[in-house]
BAMARMAR-899820 format. One record per atom (N, C-alpha, C, O): x, y, z; residue in one letter. Coordinates in steps of 0.2 Angstrom, whole numbers, plus 5000, padded with zeros to 4 digits. Atoms other than C-alpha are relative to their C-alpha. Last residue first. Layout:
% BAMARMAR-899820
XYZA ...
This chain:
% BAMARMAR-899820
499650065003K 487350305048K 499649974995K 499849924992K 500450065001E 486750485052E 500449944997E 500849954992E 500150025007K 488050605058K 499649944999K 499749895003K 499650065002P 487750675075P 499949984993P 499349994990P 500250025007H 487050855076H 500449934998H 500849944993H 500649975001T 487150905094T 499749974994T 499149964993T 500550034995D 488550785099D 499350024999D 498849995000D 500250075002I 489450835083I 499649965005I 499349915003I 500450015006R 489251015087R 499949934997R 499349914995R 500749984999L 489751005105L 499650004994L 499049974994L 500350054996V 491350915101V 499250015001V 498849975000V 500150055005Y 491751045087Y 499749945004Y 499249915001Y 500549985005K 491451185099K 499949954996K 499349934994K 500650004996F 492551105113F 499450014995F 498949984995F 500150074999I 493951075101I 499349995003I 498949955001I 500250035007E 493851255095E 499949935001E 499449904997E 500749975002W 493851315113W 499849974994W 499249954993W 500550044996Y 495351195117Y 499350024999Y 498849984999Y 500050075002M 496351275103M 499549965003M 499149935000M 500450005006I 495851455108I 499949934997I 499449914995I 500749994998A 496451415126A 499550004994A 499049974994A 500350074998R 498051345119R 499350015002R 498949965001R 500150055006A 498351505109A 499749935002A 499349904999A 500649985004L 497951615124L 499949954994L 499349934993L 500650024996V 499151515135V 499450024996V 498949984996V 500150075000G 500451535122G 499449975003G 499149935001G 500250025006K 500251715121K 499949934999K 499449914995K 500749985000W 500451725140W 499749994993W 499149974992W 500550044995F 501951615141F 499350034999F 498949984997F 500049974994G 502951665125G 499449985005G 498949955002G 500349945000L 502451615108L 500250055006L 500050105006L 500049975006K 503451465104K 499950075000K 500250114997K 499349995002E 503851405121E 500150044994E 500550084993E 499749954995E 502051435128E 500850014998E 501050074999E 500249935003K 501451345112K 500350055005K 500550115002K 500649984998M 502451185117M 499850084998M 500350114997M 499949934997V 503751125106V 499350025002V 498950024999V 500149955005H 503550935103H 500150075004H 500150075010H 500349944997S 504150775111S 499850054995S 499950044989S 500349955004L 504850605107L 499650055003L 499350045008L 499649955001D 505950495117D 499850054995D 500250094992D 499549984995P 504950345116P 500450064997P 500650064992P 499549985004L 503350335104L 500650035005L 500550095007L 499649964996Q 502050225112Q 500650024996Q 500949984992Q 499350015001V 500750165100V 500450045004V 500450105004V 499549954997V 498950165104V 500749974999V 500849925002V 499550024995E 497950045092E 500450065002E 500650104998E 499449955000A 496350075083A 500449985005A 500349955010A 499450014996N 495049945077N 500550055000N 500850074994N 499450015005I 493450015070I 500649995005I 500750035010I 499650064997E 491949995081E 500549984996E 500649924994E 500050055006N 490950125070N 500449935002N 500549894998N 500750015002D 490550245085D 499949944995D 499449914995D 500350024994E 492350225092E 499249984998E 499049934999E 499850075000V 493250245075V 499649975006V 499449915006V 500250055006Y 492250395071Y 500149935001Y 499749895000Y 500850014999K 492350475089K 499849954994K 499449914995K 500150054995S 494250455088S 499349985001S 499149935002S 499850065002L 494350535071L 499949955005L 499749895004L 500450035005A 493250675075A 500249934998A 499849894998A 500750024997V 494150715091V 499649964995V 499349914997V 499850064996E 495850715082E 499449975003E 499349915004E 499950065004I 495150835069I 500149945004I 499949885002I 500450064998G 494450955082G 500149944996G 499749894997G 499650044995F 495851075080F 499649945002F 499849915006F 499449964997R 495051145064R 500349965005R 500649905003R 499950024993S 493451035061S 500650045004S 500650045010S 500249964995L 492851125046L 500249995007L 500050025012L 499749935001D 493851045033D 499850055005D 500150105005D 499350004998L 493450875040L 500350074999L 500650095004L 499849934999D 491550905038D 500750015003D 500950055007D 500349955005S 491050745030S 500350075001S 500350104996S 500249944996I 492150625040I 499850064996I 500350094993I 500750014997N 492050465029N 499850065005N 499350065008N 500549985006E 493550525018E 499349995003E 498850035001E 500149925001L 494650535034L 499550014995L 499150064996L 500249974994L 494350355038L 499950075000L 499450105002L 500849995000E 494350305020E 499850025007E 499250055007E 500349945003R 496250345019R 499250015001R 499050065002R 500350025007K 496750205031K 499750074997K 499350105001K 500750035001L 497650275046L 499949994993L 500250014988L 500050045006A 499350325054A 499349974999A 499049955004A 500450065001R 499250455068R 500249974993R 500450014988R 499650055004Q 500250585077Q 499649944999Q 499549905003Q 500049985007G 499150735082G 500449954996G 500549954990G 499350005003S 498750665099S 499950014993S 499549994989S 499849945003L 497050725106L 500750004996L 500950054993L 500449995006F 496350555109F 500150064997F 499950074991F 499750035006P 497850525121P 499650014993P 499950014988P 500450005006A 497150645133A 500349974994A 500450014989A 500749984997M 497850625151M 499550004994M 498949984995M 500350064997K 499350515144K 499350025003K 498949985004K 500250065004Q 499650645131Q 499749945004Q 499349915001Q 500549985004A 499750795143A 499749954996A 499149944995A 500650004996I 500850695155I 499450024996I 498849994997I 500150074998D 502150655142D 499350005004D 498849965002D 500350035006T 502150835135T 499749935001T 499249914999T 500649965002T 502550915152T 499649974994T 499049964995T 500550014995I 503750775158I 499350034998I 498850004998I 500049944995R 504750785142R 499449995004R 498949975002R 499749945004G 505150635130G 500150055005G 500750065007G 499349984998K 505050475140K 500250054996K 500950064995K 499850034994E 503450425131E 500750015001E 501150014997E 499349984997F 502450525119F 500149965006F 499749955010F 500049964994V 500850445112V 500750005002V 501149955002V 499449994996G 500550395094G 500050045006G 499750095006G 499949934997V 498850345088V 500650005004V 500749965008V 499650014994S 498650195076S 500150085002S 500150124998S 499749934998M 497150185064M 500549985006M 500349945010M 500149955005E 496450035054E 500350075001E 500350114997E 500449954998A 497249905065A 499950054994A 500350054989A 500350014993S 498049735064S 499650065003S 499250055007S 500750015000G 498249755045G 499749985007G 499149965007G 500050074998E 500149745044E 499349985000E 499149925001E 499750045006L 500249915035L 499949935001L 499849894996L 500449985006V 499049995048V 500349964994V 499949934991V 500750034999P 499849915064P 499650014994P 499249964992P 500050075000K 501649955057K 499349975001K 499149934997K 500250035006L 501450135052L 499849925001L 499449904997L 500749985002L 501550215069L 499749964994L 499149954994L 500550034994L 503050105075L 499350034998L 498849994999L 500150075001D 503950135058D 499549975005D 499049935003D 500550005006I 503750325059I 499849924999I 499349914997I 500749984998H 504450315077H 499550004994H 498949984995H 500350054995E 505950215072E 499350025001E 498849985001E 500350065004E 506350325057E 499649955004E 499149925002E 499550055003S 506550465070S 499749954995S 499149954995S 500350055005L 505650615077L 500549964997L 501049994994L 499850074999G 506650695091G 499749954996G 499849894997G 499350004998I 505650855093I 500349935001I 500049905006I 499750064996L 504050875084L 500750015002L 501150044998L 499549974994D 503451045079D 500349955004D 500449965010D 499449985003A 502650995062A 500550035005A 501150055003A 500049934998D 501350885069D 500750024997D 501249984997D 499549984995L 501250715060L 499950085001L 499850114997L 500149934999I 499850635049I 500550015006I 500449985012I 499649994993L 500350475041L 499950075001L 500250114997L 499849934999L 499050425027L 500450005007L 500149975012L 499849994993V 498850255020V 500250075001V 500750094997V 500450044996E 497950215003E 500150015008E 499650005012E 499650054996A 498850364994A 499449965005A 499049995007A 500450064999P 497750454982P 500249955004P 500049895004P 499750075002C 498550624984C 499549955001C 499149955005C 499450005005R 498150814983R 500249934998R 500549924993R 500349995007D 496350804991D 500650004995D 500449994989D 500450065002L 497050725007L 499850014993L 499849964989L 499550065002G 498350865008G 499749944998G 499949914993G 499649985005A 497051005008A 500549954997A 500649944991A 500450015006K 495950905020K 500350024993K 500349994988K 499950075002V 497450895032V 499549994994V 499749954989V 499450025003A 497551085031A 500149934998A 500349914993A 499949975007G 495751115034G 500649984996G 500649974990G 500550045004G 495650995049G 500150024993G 500149984988G 499750075002K 497251075056K 499649964996K 499849934991K 500050054994G 496551255056G 500249934997G 500349924991G 500650045000R 496051345040R 500049965006R 499549925007R 499950054995N 497351495041N 499349965000N 498849995002N 500449984994D 497151595025D 500149945004D 500149885002D 499949934998L 498451595011L 499750025006L 499950065010L 500649974999L 498651405010L 500150075002L 500450085007L 500049944996E 500251345003E 499350035000E 499150064995E 500649975001I 500351164998I 500050065004I 500050065010I 500249954996V 502151104997V 499350034998V 499250044992V 500549955003E 502750944990E 499850055005E 499750035011E 500549994996V 504450874996V 499550054997V 499650104995V 500550045002D 505650824982D 499450005005D 498949955005D 500150035006G 506750964985G 499449974998G 498950004996G 499950075000Y 507150995003Y 499849964994Y 499849904993Y 499350015001G 507351185001G 500249925000G 500749904999G 499850015007M 505551194997M 500749994999M 500949964994M 500250075002T 505151155016T 500250004992T 500449944990T 499650054997T 506251305022T 499849934997T 500249894995T 499350005002N 505451425010N 500449945002N 500849914999N 500150025007V 503651375015V 500750004997V 500949954993V 500250075001T 503951385033T 500149974993T 500349924992T 499650035006G 504951545032G 499849934999G 500249894997G 499350014999D 503651645043D 500449974994D 500149974988D 499749935001E 501951705040E 500750005001E 501050065000E 499349984996S 501151535039S 500250074997S 500150094992S 500049934999G 499351525032G 500650035004G 500650085007G 500749984998D 499151335035D 500050085001D 499950105007D 499949944996S 500751285026S 499350035001S 499050054996S 500549955001V 500351105021V 500150065004V 500050065010V 500049954995V 501850995019V 499550054998V 499550084993V 500349935002I 501650845008I 499950045007I 499750025012I 500049954994I 502850695009I 499750074998I 499950104993I 500149935002R 502650544997R 499950045007R 499650025012R 500049995007D 503150364997D 500050074998D 500250094993D 500449945002V 503450335016V 500250024992V 500750034991V 500750025000K 503950155020K 499650064998K 499050054996K 500150035006S 505850185016S 499249984999S 499049964993S 500450065000S 505950305030S 499949974993S 499650014989S 499650064998S 507450425030S 499649935000S 499949885000S 499650025005K 506450555021K 500449945001K 500649914996K 500550035005L 505150565035L 500449974994L 500349924991L 500250074997A 506550595048A 499649964995A 499649904994A 499450045000T 507250735037T 499949935002T 500149884999T 499950025006I 505550815035I 500649954999I 500549904996I 500650055002V 505250815053V 500149984993V 500049924992V 499950064997S 506950895056S 499549954999S 499649894999S 499450045004G 506651025043G 500249945003G 500349895000G 500250045006I 504951075050I 500549964997I 500449914994I 500050074999T 505651125067T 499849964994T 499949904994T 499450034996K 506251305066K 500049935001K 500549905002K 499450005004E 505151355051E 500649975004E 501049945001E 499650054997E 503551305060E 500750004997E 500949944996E 499449974997N 502451455057N 500449955004N 500649965010N 500149925000Y 500851355054Y 500650035004Y 500750025010Y 499549964997A 501151175048A 499850075000A 499650104995A 500349935000P 500051035043P 500550045004P 500850025009P 499849964994I 501150885039I 499750075000I 499950114996I 500349945000I 500350745028I 500250045006I 500150025011I 499949964994A 501450595025A 499750074999A 499950104994A 499949935001A 500850485010A 500050035007A 499650025011A 500149964994V 500950295011V 500250074998V 500750084995V 499649945000K 500650174996K 499950055006K 499350055009K 500449945000M 500050005000M 500450065000M 500950075003M 
């Protein structure tokens, strides 16, 4: 099965390079697509410096769901690998661990959870693994979420709810020594707290909407 990596990125010029490098080291990844979600820094230029990586430049910020949808529309790959653009310590081993359950057929989606990376990010993911942005999954799971482009930061909730409601096998995968840059580190403490609050508010609004208007089966 062909594998495409989709990397939504908003102002991630400092970390996108190491994520791309890890993906290019994997023999299992056939295609790498970086979706710049209205970035205002050098994310696009940095990505283009890696040559055979595809770049989709969205002029307006659509949120993670909209960025993933833009990448999905660009490629026909049967298996998709979705990774955050601000990961610290991503390796070929992590990529293989995420892809293994889906490629071997033991699960239709895998969810990566940080382990022994940094205390703050480890705790956050243990408390809410369904919010993890590191996933490998069959293409049809994303295609069956009709409002994917409107989900913004609710995309992980949408996927988790879909597999639960439809009794689809999903597997949690431990990703040792992996972490990411926290919003408070990127933006400064108060701006980071505000950005985090906005993210959780968007997730809450999406959860409320799908609970109020459940998709008909």
